[in-house]
C-alpha positions as CSV (number, residue, x, y, z in Angstrom):
1,M,-175.5,-244.1,-199.8
2,S,-174.7,-247.2,-200.0
3,Q,-172.2,-249.0,-198.1
4,Q,-170.9,-251.1,-200.6
5,G,-167.4,-250.9,-200.9
6,T,-166.2,-250.0,-197.4
7,K,-164.2,-252.1,-195.1
8,P,-166.3,-253.1,-192.1
9,R,-164.4,-251.8,-189.2
10,E,-162.1,-254.1,-187.7
11,L,-161.5,-254.6,-183.8
12,R,-158.5,-253.8,-182.1
13,P,-157.0,-256.5,-180.0
14,L,-157.1,-256.1,-176.2
15,P,-153.8,-255.3,-174.7
16,S,-153.1,-258.3,-172.9
17,A,-154.0,-259.1,-169.0
18,D,-150.5,-258.7,-167.9
19,L,-150.1,-255.4,-168.8
20,C,-153.6,-254.1,-167.3
21,S,-152.9,-256.1,-164.1
22,G,-149.5,-254.7,-164.0
23,L,-150.5,-250.9,-164.8
24,M,-153.0,-251.3,-162.0
25,F,-150.6,-253.0,-159.5
26,A,-147.8,-250.4,-160.6
27,G,-150.3,-247.4,-159.8
28,L,-152.1,-248.3,-156.7
29,G,-148.5,-249.1,-155.3
30,V,-147.2,-245.7,-156.8
31,A,-150.4,-243.8,-155.4
32,I,-149.8,-245.6,-152.0
33,L,-146.2,-244.6,-151.9
34,W,-147.1,-241.1,-152.7
35,V,-150.0,-241.0,-149.7
36,G,-147.6,-242.6,-147.7
37,A,-145.2,-240.1,-148.4
38,D,-145.1,-238.3,-144.7
39,Y,-145.6,-241.0,-142.1
40,S,-142.1,-241.6,-140.5
41,L,-141.0,-245.2,-140.6
42,G,-139.8,-245.9,-137.3
43,V,-136.6,-247.5,-136.0
44,P,-136.4,-251.1,-136.4
45,S,-137.3,-252.1,-132.8
46,R,-140.3,-249.7,-133.0
47,I,-141.8,-249.1,-136.8
48,G,-143.4,-246.2,-137.2
49,P,-146.5,-245.5,-138.9
50,G,-145.5,-245.4,-142.0
51,Y,-143.6,-248.7,-142.1
52,V,-146.4,-250.9,-143.4
53,P,-148.1,-248.8,-146.1
54,R,-144.5,-248.2,-147.2
55,L,-143.7,-252.1,-147.2
56,L,-146.7,-252.6,-149.5
57,G,-146.6,-249.8,-152.1
58,V,-142.9,-251.0,-152.9
59,L,-144.6,-254.9,-152.6
60,L,-147.3,-254.0,-155.5
61,T,-144.7,-251.7,-157.9
62,A,-142.6,-254.4,-157.8
63,I,-145.3,-257.1,-158.6
64,G,-146.9,-254.2,-161.2
65,L,-143.2,-253.9,-162.8
66,F,-142.9,-257.4,-162.7
67,L,-146.2,-258.3,-164.4
68,I,-145.6,-255.6,-167.3
69,V,-142.1,-257.0,-168.1
70,R,-143.3,-259.9,-168.6
71,S,-146.4,-259.1,-170.9
72,W,-143.8,-258.8,-173.3
73,W,-143.7,-262.5,-173.9
74,T,-147.1,-263.7,-173.1
75,T,-149.8,-263.6,-175.5
76,E,-153.1,-264.2,-173.1
77,G,-155.9,-261.8,-174.1
78,I,-158.2,-260.3,-171.9
79,D,-161.9,-262.0,-171.7
80,P,-164.2,-259.2,-171.7
81,T,-167.6,-260.7,-170.1
82,V,-168.1,-260.5,-166.3
83,A,-168.6,-263.4,-164.1
84,W,-171.3,-261.4,-162.5
85,R,-171.9,-264.8,-160.2
86,P,-168.4,-264.8,-158.1
87,L,-168.4,-261.0,-158.6
88,L,-171.7,-260.7,-156.5
89,L,-171.1,-263.7,-154.3
90,I,-167.9,-262.4,-152.9
91,S,-169.2,-258.9,-152.4
92,A,-172.0,-260.0,-150.9
93,A,-169.6,-262.4,-148.5
94,T,-167.9,-259.2,-147.1
95,V,-170.5,-257.2,-146.6
96,A,-171.9,-260.6,-144.6
97,F,-168.9,-260.8,-142.8
98,A,-169.3,-257.2,-141.5
99,L,-172.9,-257.4,-140.8
100,V,-172.7,-260.7,-138.9
101,F,-169.6,-259.5,-137.1
102,E,-171.1,-257.1,-135.5
103,A,-173.9,-259.1,-134.5
104,S,-172.3,-262.3,-133.6
105,G,-168.9,-262.5,-133.7
106,L,-166.0,-263.4,-134.9
107,V,-166.7,-267.1,-135.8
108,P,-169.8,-266.8,-137.1
109,A,-169.3,-263.8,-139.7
110,I,-166.3,-266.5,-140.8
111,L,-168.3,-269.3,-141.2
112,V,-171.3,-267.5,-143.5
113,S,-168.9,-265.3,-145.2
114,V,-166.8,-268.6,-146.0
115,G,-170.0,-270.2,-146.8
116,I,-171.6,-267.3,-148.5
117,A,-168.1,-267.0,-150.9
118,N,-168.0,-271.1,-151.5
119,C,-171.0,-270.3,-153.7
120,A,-169.3,-268.5,-155.9
121,T,-168.5,-271.3,-158.0
122,P,-170.5,-274.2,-158.8
123,E,-167.4,-276.7,-158.2
124,N,-167.3,-276.2,-154.5
125,R,-168.9,-278.5,-152.5
126,W,-170.8,-277.6,-148.8
127,S,-167.8,-279.7,-147.2
128,T,-165.1,-277.7,-148.2
129,A,-167.0,-274.6,-147.1
130,V,-167.2,-276.5,-143.6
131,V,-163.8,-277.8,-143.6
132,L,-162.2,-274.2,-144.6
133,G,-164.3,-272.2,-142.6
134,G,-163.4,-274.2,-138.8
135,V,-159.7,-273.9,-140.1
136,L,-160.3,-270.0,-140.9
137,A,-162.0,-269.4,-137.5
138,F,-159.5,-271.3,-135.6
139,F,-156.7,-269.5,-137.0
140,A,-158.7,-266.2,-136.8
141,W,-159.1,-267.0,-133.2
142,L,-155.8,-267.8,-132.3
143,L,-153.9,-265.2,-134.2
144,F,-156.2,-262.3,-133.3
145,V,-157.8,-263.1,-130.2
146,K,-154.9,-265.6,-128.1
147,G,-152.2,-264.3,-130.1
148,L,-152.6,-260.6,-130.4
149,S,-154.7,-260.4,-127.5
150,L,-157.2,-258.1,-129.6
151,P,-160.5,-257.3,-128.2
152,L,-162.8,-259.4,-130.6
153,P,-165.9,-260.6,-129.7
154,V,-165.6,-264.5,-130.8
155,W,-169.2,-265.4,-130.1
156,S,-172.5,-263.7,-129.7
157,K,-172.3,-261.2,-127.0
């Protein structure tokens, strides 16, 4: 049978990026609110285990609703290509943080993960990774070890 005379099938345009991300954020926020509904909020002077999840759920839902409303006025489309290099290197940086943290402590884990994540885009320079890693490691040490007195290993055991 001949295909002559038939129109080629037209591709539907993809929904806007704001609509898709708004639906994702709103859905995640509603799911967090639903899962954390049974946790107690506590009182302002002593917050309970449900305070942070509920706050996070409300914020994510609000961001999602904002993006959904914003999608009515924007026309930005979704780029269907996958950026494999950033995806793999950011995932590898997360895994490297967990592995190096167990073996060597907080500061080396931050330095290694920032170094790996820095390679995700070719525009980044090694000097950026060194400065960012040092600043991030310092403030993580200051916040978690000194400020909150968490018993985290800072350097190798």
